[in-house]
C-alpha positions as a printed Julia matrix, in Angstrom:
289×3 Matrix{Float64}:
  -9.19    5.38   26.85
  -6.06    6.68   24.66
  -6.72    8.65   21.17
  -5.43    5.6    19.05
  -7.76    3.43   20.89
 -10.8     5.64   20.19
  -9.64    5.64   16.68
 -10.0     1.85   16.14
 -13.19    2.02   18.21
 -14.69    4.68   15.64
 -13.79    2.88   12.53
 -14.29   -0.87   13.47
 -17.11   -0.94   10.88
 -14.23   -0.33    8.07
 -11.54   -2.88    9.41
 -14.44   -5.55    9.43
 -15.42   -4.63    5.99
 -11.95   -4.71    4.82
 -10.97   -7.76    6.53
 -14.18   -9.57    5.22
 -13.41   -8.24    1.57
 -10.05  -10.08    1.92
 -10.97  -13.32    3.14
 -14.21  -13.6     1.5
 -12.99  -12.81   -2.27
  -9.07  -13.47   -2.01
  -7.49  -11.99   -4.55
 -10.53  -11.68   -7.17
 -12.07   -8.6    -5.16
 -12.0    -4.49   -5.79
  -8.32   -3.38   -5.12
  -9.76   -0.19   -5.48
 -12.32   -1.18   -2.74
  -9.9    -2.36   -0.31
  -8.05    0.86   -0.85
 -11.48    3.1    -0.09
 -11.69    0.85    3.09
  -8.41    1.86    4.33
  -9.19    5.44    3.33
 -12.21    5.33    5.86
 -10.46    5.31    8.48
  -9.66    8.8     8.23
 -12.85    9.71    6.28
 -15.65    7.69    8.11
 -18.23    9.51    6.15
 -16.76    8.22    3.02
 -18.9     6.94   -0.04
 -17.24    3.87   -1.61
 -19.44    3.46   -3.66
 -19.37    6.64   -5.23
 -15.36    6.33   -6.32
 -16.25    2.92   -7.37
 -18.61    4.1    -9.46
 -16.18    7.81  -11.11
 -13.34    4.47  -11.96
 -16.0     2.86  -13.65
 -16.9     5.75  -15.21
 -13.22    6.51  -16.43
 -13.06    3.05  -17.56
 -16.28    3.37  -19.82
 -15.34    6.58  -21.4
 -12.21    5.23  -22.29
 -13.38    1.85  -23.92
 -16.07    3.63  -25.83
 -12.91    5.16  -27.94
 -11.0     2.32  -28.31
 -11.63    0.42  -31.27
 -12.45   -3.33  -30.63
  -9.24   -4.65  -32.31
  -7.09   -2.51  -30.27
  -4.27   -4.39  -28.73
  -2.91   -4.12  -25.13
   0.03   -1.44  -26.65
  -2.57    0.68  -27.99
  -4.72    0.5   -24.78
  -1.57    1.06  -23.0
  -0.44    4.14  -24.78
  -4.55    5.45  -25.07
  -4.58    5.19  -20.78
  -1.56    7.24  -20.87
  -3.04    9.93  -22.49
  -6.36    9.49  -20.87
  -4.87    9.82  -17.25
  -1.64   11.84  -17.13
  -2.48   14.22  -19.83
  -6.43   14.47  -20.07
  -7.24   14.16  -16.62
  -3.7    15.32  -15.36
  -3.2    12.92  -12.54
   0.45   13.35  -11.27
   3.08   12.97   -8.52
   2.38   15.2    -5.42
   5.52   17.4    -5.88
   4.86   19.58   -3.66
   4.98   17.46   -0.49
   4.89   13.65   -1.37
   4.8    12.76    2.45
   1.25   14.48    2.66
  -1.04   11.72    4.33
  -3.44   12.28    1.77
  -1.51   10.62   -1.08
  -2.28    7.58    0.47
  -5.8     7.53    0.17
  -7.54    6.83   -2.93
 -10.55    9.13   -2.51
  -8.39   12.09   -2.3
  -6.09   11.14   -4.89
  -9.03   10.86   -7.52
 -10.35   14.3    -6.26
  -7.0    15.96   -6.34
  -5.58   13.61   -9.03
  -2.23   13.75   -6.87
  -0.04   10.34   -5.13
   2.15    8.53   -4.77
   3.65    5.69   -6.87
   1.4     3.12   -5.39
  -1.86    5.37   -5.15
  -1.1     6.28   -8.81
  -0.69    2.36   -9.63
  -3.86    1.54   -8.1
  -5.82    4.37  -10.24
  -4.0     3.05  -13.65
  -4.95   -0.86  -12.41
  -8.11   -0.14  -11.86
  -8.84    1.69  -15.02
  -6.71   -0.27  -16.94
  -8.38   -3.41  -16.28
 -12.02   -1.6   -17.19
 -10.83   -1.46  -20.7
  -9.19   -5.08  -20.77
  -5.97   -4.82  -20.03
  -4.3    -7.78  -17.91
  -2.35   -5.21  -15.21
  -0.84   -6.05  -11.95
   1.19   -4.34   -9.0
   4.66   -4.59   -9.2
   5.92   -4.65   -5.38
   9.31   -3.65   -6.62
  11.85   -2.05   -4.04
  11.09    1.28   -2.87
   8.87    2.26   -5.97
   5.83    0.77   -7.48
   4.9    -0.42  -10.41
   3.13   -2.05  -12.52
   3.08   -4.81  -15.11
   1.37   -5.71  -18.45
   1.33   -9.32  -20.03
   1.8    -8.86  -23.92
   1.59  -11.33  -26.5
   5.82  -11.35  -26.82
   6.37  -10.56  -23.05
   5.71   -8.26  -20.17
   5.75   -4.31  -19.94
   6.5    -2.83  -16.64
   5.13    0.82  -16.77
   5.61    3.55  -14.03
   2.32    5.68  -13.36
   4.55    8.05  -11.36
   6.04    9.04  -14.23
   3.25    9.23  -16.48
   2.96    5.67  -17.83
   6.83    5.12  -18.97
   7.61    1.75  -19.92
  10.61    0.5   -18.18
  13.5    -1.74  -19.76
  15.05   -4.49  -17.84
  18.5    -1.81  -18.3
  16.52    0.82  -16.39
  15.08   -1.54  -13.57
  18.4    -2.95  -13.01
  19.53    1.02  -12.71
  17.31    1.67  -10.06
  17.37   -1.71   -8.16
  21.5    -0.65   -8.18
  21.14    2.3    -6.91
  19.45    0.71   -4.05
  22.29   -1.54   -3.49
  24.89    1.1    -3.02
  26.09    0.49   -7.1
  25.96   -3.07   -6.98
  24.4    -3.96  -10.47
  22.09   -6.96  -10.52
  21.66   -9.33  -13.13
  18.61   -9.61  -15.38
  17.29  -12.55  -13.59
  17.39  -10.69  -10.29
  15.33   -8.21  -12.16
  13.29  -10.38  -14.14
  12.59  -12.42  -10.18
  10.9    -9.44   -8.2
   8.58   -9.35  -11.9
   5.86  -11.35  -10.25
   2.42  -10.22  -10.0
   1.59   -8.64   -5.88
  -1.49   -9.68   -4.73
  -4.2    -7.42   -3.25
  -3.67   -8.61    0.31
   0.34   -7.51   -0.31
  -0.8    -4.06   -2.3
  -3.04   -2.7     0.6
  -0.2    -3.97    2.94
   1.96   -1.52    1.5
  -0.48    1.06    1.43
  -0.62    0.77    4.88
   3.25    0.53    5.41
   3.71    4.13    3.59
   0.92    5.18    5.5
   2.49    4.4     9.36
   5.54    5.71    7.8
   4.41    9.19    7.09
   2.74    9.17   10.49
   5.8     7.98   12.23
   7.62   10.92   10.6
   5.16   13.24   11.73
   4.95   12.07   15.2
   1.22   11.11   14.56
   1.42    8.0    16.93
  -2.12    7.36   17.49
  -2.52    7.1    13.71
   0.31    5.41   13.42
  -1.35    2.77   15.6
  -3.99    2.1    13.55
  -2.23    1.9    10.51
  -0.08   -1.0    12.44
  -2.92   -2.78   13.57
  -4.36   -2.93   10.09
  -0.97   -4.28    8.6
  -1.26   -6.95   11.14
  -4.86   -8.07   10.52
  -4.0    -8.47    6.8
  -0.3    -9.82    7.87
  -0.67  -11.5    11.11
   2.63  -13.14   11.46
   5.24  -10.94   10.41
   7.36  -10.2    13.18
   8.79   -6.82   12.63
   5.67   -5.34   11.9
   4.59   -7.0    15.31
   7.34   -5.19   16.82
   6.66   -2.15   15.25
   3.31   -1.96   16.74
   4.48   -2.94   20.08
   6.9     0.2    20.02
   3.66    2.29   19.35
   1.71    0.87   21.79
   4.75    1.8    24.5
   4.76    4.61   23.29
   1.1     5.9    23.89
   1.51    4.02   27.22
  -0.44    0.89   26.25
   2.07   -0.98   28.31
  -0.42   -4.46   28.86
  -0.84   -4.23   24.29
   3.0    -3.29   24.19
   3.67   -6.27   26.65
   2.05   -9.15   24.28
   3.78   -7.71   21.45
   7.28   -7.74   22.33
   6.38  -11.79   23.6
   5.22  -12.64   20.43
   8.49  -10.54   18.17
  10.58  -12.89   20.46
   8.77  -15.92   19.81
   8.72  -15.6    16.24
  12.13  -13.97   15.88
  14.36  -14.34   18.88
  17.64  -14.32   16.99
  16.58  -11.11   15.29
  19.61   -8.35   15.4
  17.85   -6.23   17.79
  16.56   -9.01   19.79
  18.11   -7.96   22.71
  16.89   -4.71   22.53
  13.57   -6.01   22.89
  14.11   -8.39   25.79
  15.11   -4.84   27.86
  11.9    -3.62   26.47
  10.27   -6.64   27.7
  11.54   -6.12   30.96
  10.43   -2.69   31.82
   6.68   -3.41   30.58
   6.74   -6.09   33.01
   7.41   -3.45   35.2
   5.53   -0.91   34.5
   2.67   -3.55   33.52
   2.56   -5.04   37.23
   2.72   -1.16   38.62
  -0.9    -0.5    36.79
  -2.22   -3.98   38.2
């Protein structure tokens, strides 16, 4: 058994609970619990209830300070001061790609994180003080949305809760599009609340990318497997997992994933490369048999 397979066996309880959480509760369940179950893949002894209680405590402390008549803008300002000034949550400027930045328990302990995990903390504490917050899967940089009486506020927890204008969002998106400035309508179309399943999948994709960069292929495989547990028919994720299986000499599993990838995306730009890989894997798998 490869190390990757061993990791999967040891953490099957966390994977099963994550699957049940997503399936049973839909988007009404706890985003924090899902994030902590992802962390349990690496921290099997993690006390999930302890960390959920810490989020409860943060919310309780802040809520007690707010007047009953506080509006959402006042609550946002209080939340920003509470998390980023008083409790000093901040980006990890020393090592952005540290895997710990993707694990909610580590973010709560170290008070350092990346956009999506700082956003999860922000959403969870904010909801506990009555703010209607949602995650936004904005390209490259995860954000948070708060519904206001006259519209929505777009908030960047990675920048201490800064409120972003449509013009700033246009600039950010334009930078990703090689200078092409998107219209206000294009930006507005991206400000749709992300489901919990989408948010947790994005946490896992970040983890997978970090592990690939560090050539920790066994850990990347576990992340890839969990992504596909949450989003089973994403062709590129199936291809990526096949590549990891192939890299770890799990030829039969790789063969199955490459076949599935070509079924789902026969006209993909890399389809010819996938077919070549398939031929090689068939040969290798036959040799093992």
